[in-house]
TITI-514477 format. One line per field, with one value per residue (C-alpha): x, y, z; residue number from 1. Coordinates in steps of 0.001 Angstrom, whole numbers, plus 500000, padded with zeros to 6 digits. Example, Ala and Ser with C-alpha at 12.3 -4.5 7.8 and 13.67 -1.06 7.14 Angstrom:
BEGIN
u	(512300;513670);
v	(495500;498940);
w	(507800;507140);
pos	(1;2);
END
This chain:
BEGIN
u	(470678;474188;475831;475892;472146;471430;473523;471656;468309;469396;470795;467670;465494;467700;467873;464155;464844;467618;466860;467452;468429;471610;474683;476656;479502;481623;484249;482684;485189;483548;480503;481838;478541;476093;474375;470767;469476;467085;468902;472230;473774;477045;479203;481914;484607;484768;482242;478636;476004;474239;472166;475025;472816;471295;474687;476272;473092;472874;476583;475894;472582;473825;477468;477867;474724;473818;476903;475995;474989;472505;473997;477498;478865;481087;482621;485225;488438;487882;489898;487262;484411;485850;486328;482596;481375;481286;480288;483721;486734;489981;493260;495179;498424;501028;500015;497105;499045;501344;498506;496840;496716;496918;495491;497046;495055;494684;490906;490896;492366;491044;487334;487818;486412;485412;481723;480380;482988;484238;487917;488330;488233;486159;485157;481728;480853;477859;475666;476615;478615;482335;484606;487321;487264;485132;484440;481019;482138;484853;482118;480868;484365;484776;483176;485930;488641;487083;486786;490529;491187;492277;491418;493156;493179;496028;495232;497417;496497;492754;493188;492480;495422;496527;496289;498197;501619;500210;502060;499975;496219;495184;498114;499881;497984;501152;500748;498383;496491;494489;495294;491820;489668;488954;489851;486760;487660;486606;483103;480445;477470;475527;474718;474660;472416;475424;478455;481895;482463;479288;480320;483678;481904;479775;482961;484570;481390;481250;484922;484447;481260;483292;486160;488457;490674;491423;494944;495641;498791;499762;502439;503502;506792;505642;502536;501274;502956;499591;498654;495488;497648;499284;496417;496620;500280;502510;505478;505122;506624;509792;509511;511369;510671;508738;511583;513985;511945;513625;517000;515848;516963;519222;522662;525350;528350;531871;533764;531158;530188;526699;524082;525915;524004;524696;526651;529058;532043;530783;528420;531044;532093;528452;527872;531137;530317;529504;526509;524990;525574;523894;520980;520375;520296;517221;515039;512986;510721;507136;504665;503139;506597;507829;504797;502576;499969;499478;499269;496579;494605;494755;493633;490667;489521;489806;487816;484995;485087;485852;486108;489261;492530;494769;497911;497359;497009;500255;502160;500662;500544;503460;505629;506484;505956;506762;510074;509782;511084;514044;515938;518063;520894;523796;524249;521197;520580;516787;515199;513186;509690;507738;504346;505339;507250;508588;506802;508859;509185;511493;511238;515034;517984;519452;521878;524678;524518;523252;526815;527279;524455;523725;521490;518876;518858;515223;514169;515592;515522;518807;520019;520421;517126;515202;516488;514652;515451;519128;519266;517035;516524;515947;512415;510013;507037;504675;501403;502317;503453;500078;498318;500481;500155;496362;495902;495525;493364;490964;490489;490232;487554;485515;485868;487356;490450;492717;496249;498538;501748;503819;505532;509124;508480;512175;513031;510825;512155;511884;509691;507174;507202;506496;503610;502011;502273;501219;498249;496877;497508;495723;492609;493190;495940;495943;496379;498915;501862;503812;507234;508327;511634;512798;515989;515735;518474;515961;513909;515339;514990;511394;510546;512071;510125;506817;506115;504471;506195;508287;507790;511105;512587;511227;509590;513152;514720;512055;512156;515898;515101;517129;520302;519579;519384;515869;517165;519167;516009;514623;517591;517192;513446;513988;516349;513935;512298;509228;507644;507869;505537;505839;505403;506722;505519;504409;502725;506104;507815;507605;504834;505659;504166;506593;509626;511582;509162;506099;502873;504774;506930;503950;502022;505061;505950;502335;501794;505133;504475;501544;503879;507154;508089;507883;506114;502693;501322;500786;499114;499002;495767;496230;498591;495601;494824;498426;498739;502058;501981;503575;501598;504716;508390;509746;511655;513827;512495;512979;514060;510933;508987;506390;505544;504758;501380;500867;500491;496937;495920;494101;496163;499537;502166;499893;500766;498059;499783;499280;496810;493312;493956;491902;493208;493013;490291;489571;493147;493359;493843;492865;490195;492839;495134;492249;491499;495193;495167;491895;493352;496691;494920;492555;495480;497288;494155;493742;497287;497649;498221;501284;502916;505370;509094;508953;507473;509651;512227;514407;514990;518528;518922;522075;520562;520516;517280;515314;513576;512372;510955;508028;506142;505504;501848;500903;497190;494620;495634;499201;502325;501917;504018;503376;506142;506647;508933;509650;511747;512882;514427;512886;515073;515196;512657;513990;513576;513903;514945;514671;516032;513485;515809;518265;515472;515032;511794;512661;509069;507760;508480;506147;502461;502741;500670;501758;499303;500208;497567;498690;500550;501154;502080;501788;500471;500597;502632;505616;507574;508169;510578;511564;513567;513590;510762;511115;509053;509007;509099;508296;510059;508880;506754;505511;504234;502751;502575;501015;502466;499983);
v	(496526;497589;495831;499128;499745;496135;496666;499867;498117;495203;497525;499702;496617;495305;498734;498434;495364;497033;497498;501198;500400;498765;500915;500358;502883;504282;507051;510481;511158;508456;510683;513064;513271;514394;511214;511999;508827;509654;507230;509059;509896;511655;510081;511578;509199;510663;508186;508304;505592;504636;502007;500387;499283;502724;504462;502659;502993;506747;507211;505700;507542;510978;511011;508458;507598;511234;511224;507983;508168;505494;504714;503994;500635;501451;497974;498891;500902;504587;505487;503718;505305;508792;508169;507333;510259;513246;515616;515119;516661;515279;516584;513480;512878;510361;508439;509297;508328;511353;513702;511565;511734;508188;506900;503613;501220;497749;497283;494856;497678;500845;500297;498370;499557;498101;498687;497089;498634;495400;496353;493566;493469;490469;488706;488437;491023;491115;492436;489493;491871;492387;494734;494145;496087;494984;496000;497323;499433;500904;502241;504424;505931;506812;510254;511016;509862;512007;514979;514748;515066;511533;510166;506784;504044;501546;498472;495819;492370;491637;488014;484963;484531;481511;481075;477768;479132;482538;485380;487094;486668;486951;486010;488169;489412;488507;484788;484335;481047;481746;484537;484402;484455;487422;487371;486017;488215;491221;489789;491639;489818;493105;492113;488315;488232;489363;487170;488532;489195;491302;493194;494013;495065;497478;499037;499394;500917;503430;504353;504844;506883;509243;509359;507291;504687;501348;499853;496374;494620;491317;488883;486757;485379;483717;482086;480692;477444;475678;477330;476073;475420;472465;470003;470222;471157;469926;470174;474006;474067;473168;470342;469145;466542;467745;466746;468996;472107;472250;473457;474796;478262;480133;478490;480578;480939;481081;483115;485688;489045;489821;491245;490494;488865;485761;486718;485293;485986;484115;481454;478671;479659;479518;476014;474616;475808;472802;474661;474994;471344;470331;472706;471380;467769;468560;468953;466039;465423;466730;464428;463026;461601;460998;458829;458418;456070;458083;461262;459768;458686;462222;463738;461407;461987;465756;465748;463871;465921;469640;470151;468045;469977;468558;470168;468725;465270;465731;466682;463924;461026;461685;463660;466449;470192;473163;474877;478357;481280;483438;486542;486503;488270;486073;485790;487942;487504;487511;484063;482278;483578;480723;481578;481742;479733;480471;479400;477231;479375;476981;473207;472846;474320;477722;477490;479192;476803;473509;472247;472449;470028;466378;465658;463978;466786;467644;471298;473503;477101;479024;482614;482341;480561;483287;485826;484585;487804;486717;482980;481269;477693;476421;475188;477939;476637;477877;476823;478601;481672;481822;481665;484432;486622;486461;487374;491070;490321;488408;491509;493789;491758;490927;494138;496874;497677;500481;499583;497230;497199;494113;492723;491674;492295;493064;489458;487879;486621;489530;487466;486796;490442;491452;488980;490397;493981;493345;491127;493890;496655;494649;494925;498552;500540;503068;500430;501714;499630;500539;498942;497814;499638;501377;502713;505879;504409;501928;504619;503981;500224;500592;502931;500534;497627;499436;500729;504113;504860;503409;503451;505263;506117;509508;507720;507119;510441;512810;511705;512553;516191;517257;516327;519134;516776;517534;520229;517633;515552;518155;517627;513852;513995;516142;513552;510612;509232;508063;509651;508229;508298;511550;509826;510376;506870;503768;500570;498878;501808;503546;506123;509793;510774;508421;510158;513144;516063;513833;515543;518661;516650;514655;517844;519443;516448;515685;519256;519413;516148;517604;520023;518167;517784;514503;512697;511385;512388;509245;509039;505753;505057;506306;509114;511482;510600;510684;506899;506013;502215;500827;498406;496278;496272;495567;498788;501099;499710;501756;500424;499196;499958;497287;499023;502627;502553;502789;499437;500376;500425;497194;497257;497473;495394;494559;495030;495638;493344;490320;491182;492538;496258;499459;502956;505445;507549;509403;510707;514324;516714;514182;516509;519233;516869;515840;519535;520106;517315;518642;522162;521239;518783;521589;523907;521137;520430;524108;524319;520695;521474;523539;521263;519526;519067;521357;524281;523805;526329;526626;529824;529995;530237;529746;527569;523826;523702;526063;524668;527356;526382;527007;526430;528757;529109;530060;530551;533028;535436;535553;534420;533581;531782;529463;529660;527090;527914;525347;525638;522055;523037;521854;524134;527559;530034;531914;535163;533826;536347;535205;536972;536265;537641;534836;532326;533804;535613;538868;539984;540050;543689;546637;545882;542338;541163;538475;536571;534066;531424;528908;528967;525812;527819;531401;534244;534837;538047;538729;541684;542252;544807;543610;541449;540495;538416;538135;535689;534950;531153;529147;525820;523093;525648;525906;528941;528926;532184;533071;535800;537277);
w	(489434;490447;493403;495324;494882;495865;498993;499942;499499;501729;504406;504481;504966;507773;509396;510220;512365;514411;518093;518716;522321;521012;521589;518362;518362;515571;515657;515232;512425;510298;509910;507263;505346;508046;509185;510080;511775;514620;516940;516461;519839;520537;523262;525467;524125;520601;519200;518074;518511;515272;513526;511531;508625;508259;508652;505687;503596;504267;503450;500024;499531;500595;499461;496643;494660;493817;491547;489759;486095;485096;481693;483012;484155;487147;487270;484693;485050;485730;482620;480498;482463;481942;478227;477955;480064;477740;480542;482112;480444;481703;480388;479288;481183;480135;483262;485556;488698;488191;489103;491778;495573;496950;500221;501365;503526;504881;504757;507692;509828;508184;508896;512150;515491;518855;518133;521321;523605;525184;524636;522053;518256;517313;514114;515719;518349;520704;517849;515600;513387;512759;514666;512057;508796;505843;502251;503290;506249;504012;501675;504551;504875;501185;501700;504244;501813;499072;501448;502169;498443;497581;494149;494389;497019;497326;499413;500950;499569;499664;498619;500758;503108;505097;508855;509045;509986;510751;512358;515032;515453;511816;509630;507077;504002;502077;502874;499933;499955;496811;494343;492794;495948;498207;501909;503739;506741;504615;504138;506115;507709;507526;503943;504138;501046;498987;498244;499104;495382;495232;498378;496782;493583;495616;497034;493594;492148;494999;494439;490708;491152;493375;490848;493079;491428;493100;493181;494561;495743;494101;495249;492267;493624;496852;498278;501560;502595;502154;498858;497163;494079;495852;495439;491639;491253;494095;491718;491690;495209;497138;499687;502775;505452;508497;510844;508908;509766;513189;511910;508540;507500;505099;505231;506982;504675;506072;503433;502363;503881;505191;502816;499562;496697;494666;491519;488953;491200;494249;492879;492942;496466;497591;496264;497644;501153;503421;504908;501433;500597;503864;503137;499607;500796;502937;499837;498551;495517;495640;497511;494292;493455;496988;497912;494809;496323;499509;497426;495205;498264;499720;496415;496079;499666;499312;496073;497822;501035;500527;504300;504538;504911;502172;503578;507022;505443;503462;506607;508789;506331;503971;506408;503963;504105;501899;502620;504194;502151;503194;502059;498900;500772;501810;505575;506262;510031;509739;510184;507476;506690;508208;506690;503003;500427;496948;493806;491462;488341;486466;486185;486130;488032;487028;484106;486079;489036;487562;487247;491030;491928;491188;488190;490386;492982;493887;493481;496265;497515;497575;497194;493423;492674;494521;491995;488936;487098;486874;487614;485072;484049;480511;481256;482355;484362;481647;483251;486489;484544;482805;486170;487636;484526;484754;488437;487612;484560;486847;489027;485998;484248;487355;489347;487143;489227;487979;489049;490945;492895;492089;495172;494395;490695;490222;491214;488532;485217;482778;480454;483246;484362;480753;480574;483724;482462;478857;479836;482076;479536;476841;479015;480031;478249;481130;483844;486382;487598;490722;491180;494623;494253;497413;495850;493764;491542;490089;488315;484816;485048;486263;483402;480851;482361;481878;485390;485904;489220;492046;495822;496396;499786;500808;503770;505094;504054;505347;509020;508915;508097;511167;509249;506783;503789;502501;500163;498233;497767;495341;492995;493152;492408;489321;487820;488073;484931;486868;489968;493485;496478;498441;501777;505305;506229;504328;505583;506281;508020;511400;511759;511121;514496;516274;514732;516070;516168;516656;515498;514436;512018;510727;509915;508261;506077;505141;503915;502081;500248;498313;496517;495875;492196;490293;493115;494120;497560;499637;503049;504985;506867;510412;509426;509456;513099;514386;514704;516403;516267;513054;510898;510327;511352;507883;507131;509233;512554;515722;519127;520944;517759;518496;521765;520821;522564;526349;528102;529063;525380;524348;521121;522900;521078;518132;514456;511856;509331;511576;514339;514840;514899;514702;514085;516946;515329;518588;519005;520092;517167;514497;513109;512672;510749;508481;507876;507031;504427;503010;502642;501024;498686;497642;496831;494944;492908;492027;490637;489510;485830;486738;489338;487023;486498;483466;485430;488514;489740;492852;494805;496248;500044;502093;504846;504301;506331;504091;501003;498608;495242;492992;489761;486818;485960;482407;481850;480567;483337;482051;483851;487547;490107;493035;495670;498450;501391;504106;507271;507951;511288;514553;516711;515059;513762;510759;508913;505369;502738;499124;496059;493331;490622;491432;490767;487298;488163;486428;485874;489448;490174;489858;489452;490756;493710;496172;498378;501078;500366;502998;506298;508319;511430;512566;510445;506708;506897;504646;503291;499594;498213;494752;494380;498091;499553;503348;505408;509133;509488;512616;513264;510863;509026;505445;503587;500087;498148;494830;492627;490170);
pos	(1;2;3;4;5;6;7;8;9;10;11;12;13;14;15;16;17;18;19;20;21;22;23;24;25;26;27;28;29;30;31;32;33;34;35;36;37;38;39;40;41;42;43;44;45;46;47;48;49;50;51;52;53;54;55;56;57;58;59;60;61;62;63;64;65;66;67;68;69;70;71;72;73;74;75;76;77;78;79;80;81;82;83;84;85;86;87;88;89;90;91;92;93;94;95;96;97;98;99;100;101;102;103;104;105;106;107;108;109;110;111;112;113;114;115;116;117;118;119;120;121;122;123;124;125;126;127;128;129;130;131;132;133;134;135;136;137;138;139;140;141;142;143;144;145;146;147;148;149;150;151;152;153;154;155;156;157;158;159;160;161;162;163;164;165;166;167;168;169;170;171;172;173;174;175;176;177;178;179;180;181;182;183;184;185;186;187;188;189;190;191;192;193;194;195;196;197;198;199;200;201;202;203;204;205;206;207;208;209;210;211;212;213;214;215;216;217;218;219;220;221;222;223;224;225;226;227;228;229;230;231;232;233;234;235;236;237;238;239;240;241;242;243;244;245;246;247;248;249;250;251;252;253;254;255;256;257;258;259;260;261;262;263;264;265;266;267;268;269;270;271;272;273;274;275;276;277;278;279;280;281;282;283;284;285;286;287;288;289;290;291;292;293;294;295;296;297;298;299;300;301;302;303;304;305;306;307;308;309;310;311;312;313;314;315;316;317;318;319;320;321;322;323;324;325;326;327;328;329;330;331;332;333;334;335;336;337;338;339;340;341;342;343;344;345;346;347;348;349;350;351;352;353;354;355;356;357;358;359;360;361;362;363;364;365;366;367;368;369;370;371;372;373;374;375;376;377;378;379;380;381;382;383;384;385;386;387;388;389;390;391;392;393;394;395;396;397;398;399;400;401;402;403;404;405;406;407;408;409;410;411;412;413;414;415;416;417;418;419;420;421;422;423;424;425;426;427;428;429;430;431;432;433;434;435;436;437;438;439;440;441;442;443;444;445;446;447;448;449;450;451;452;453;454;455;456;457;458;459;460;461;462;463;464;465;466;467;468;469;470;471;472;473;474;475;476;477;478;479;480;481;482;483;484;485;486;487;488;489;490;491;492;493;494;495;496;497;498;499;500;501;502;503;504;505;506;507;508;509;510;511;512;513;514;515;516;517;518;519;520;521;522;523;524;525;526;527;528;529;530;531;532;533;534;535;536;537;538;539;540;541;542;543;544;545;546;547;548;549;550;551;552;553;554;555;556;557;558;559;560;561;562;563;564;565;566;567;568;569;570;571;572;573;574;575;576;577;578;579;580;581;582;583;584;585;586;587;588;589;590;591;592;593;594;595;596;597;598;599;600;601;602;603;604;605;606;607;608;609;610;611;612;613;614;615;616;617;618;619;620;621;622;623;624;625;626;627;628;629;630;631;632;633;634;635;636;637;638;639;640;641;642;643;644;645;646;647;648;649;650;651;652;653;654;655;656;657;658;659;660;661;662;663;664;665;666;667;668;669;670;671;672;673;674;675;676;677;678;679;680;681;682;683;684;685;686;687;688;689;690;691;692);
END
């Protein structure tokens, strides 16, 4: 029996034991499939009261399992499933991600809610269940994701993370303690008969049944300071004495500008700097060499008693700890990242800088060593490389994932990056790789390295629409060799609704992003409910960005990356935003075969705030055109007059019919007197027209 069917059976049995007097609340928006439990009660706060076991079971029974085909194993990549299912014809694209709509989430946050209404998010609430998000609760929200038109989910790391030097209440998902184990926080006691692996399998099966691909985030360059690797391989890490933690950090250089990188011109200057020499001297051999007998004692005790904390023993008895990671930029003012450390990719010092350190110098972290793509040793840490290169394979073979974003992939040695990509593609030739490249300039390098797309920086450009620069973005997108995310916010950036224009801007940018050329629409969880609080402050932070919520909000000052956080599903207007996403995704899907660089054309207009472009449609009905017009001006309405002849549309005169198939604001009226198409545009408005 499939994991999903097992789950439904367990939930249905437990549902019978639920006391219907219990007031277990979920956001009304979660019920996108028409929940029919007799105990269902609508509340005045935007929630409904349900039997949680029955709610998840009915979501699967009504909106997922009817699409399951008995002969298909859904725990394999969707590309393989589609190749086996002869009833489904899919036009092959060079890469499936190019035609996808991606929904980004942190599961711990996405399906979280204060179910017992005590104004706290708890790992065990008054019902003995979790308020925080889980794999199982996320299954109940898949029908909503599908309804909004998404066919791929990208998740922040789902691996076991550390809480030893944690930031916030929960610790960062990027402080990975074990690459091969799932985060126990995502386990759901609703189905305690199923292991966490089986619960994750049920989620993947449900995604694949609905035609939704699953993309994970892997972090191969760093790990938690108390990584599970340490007990077997202490030499894979960089060590300092506990007392040296007090003044530990990236050395401040006297003769070098801020934010430059280590290179051939400055490497000697870096190593001769007294601050660097002082920094390097803090590093000591790994604990197995520093105190062999004490290390052996710790190992033996930990093998006998699995409840012992090996890292705590190392720190207390040997007095050593792993060195915190820091930025590879010289004189970067940000402090060290106290919850993570770098993995030791080479067993010797980099060739370029070895001459500047003593032969017996213990392994150390410095600006050059962090950049393993440029500064390489002669002795690759082969066993570690094999481990790293098989992280994705583990999730492919056990769960059937479809893609991965590689965190800091550009900083890995090229040989290791190649291993990661080729190992995954040997399992699934259509496996998708997303490069963590925020600069558009990296598109060629990413393509050459085997990536299918890059993150890009639309999330930073679009909120600056008021500068009149969006028009230039079209030209940049057309030049890229791989697509980027069409996003007005990403998990590391400020929220679109917190930017200038608030909800109006968020609606405008979200709609526009479904039609931009050479890009993949990307919506971050919470964007659809006008979330204002950022998940993290990593990119482009705003003043007071941690405090976007009113002080009366129980989540005031909390960040989803590090704290217990739930999206504001009951925000006013959220249902309208969801309907907007659903509508533009439907239009995109209808014309998906034609939305490509090859079919793209621009329509000249003299205002820098007006974007006018379209796609040529060639099908059995002859030559047709899809025209998108956007007024990226928050201050002025405009009467936009477009000369279609100047766009090369010479055949749209007599006998042609134009329909306005979408209007973000106002009516759908326009005037057409060949070759002039005139449209009344509201501020931050979008109109889509079809010429047939």
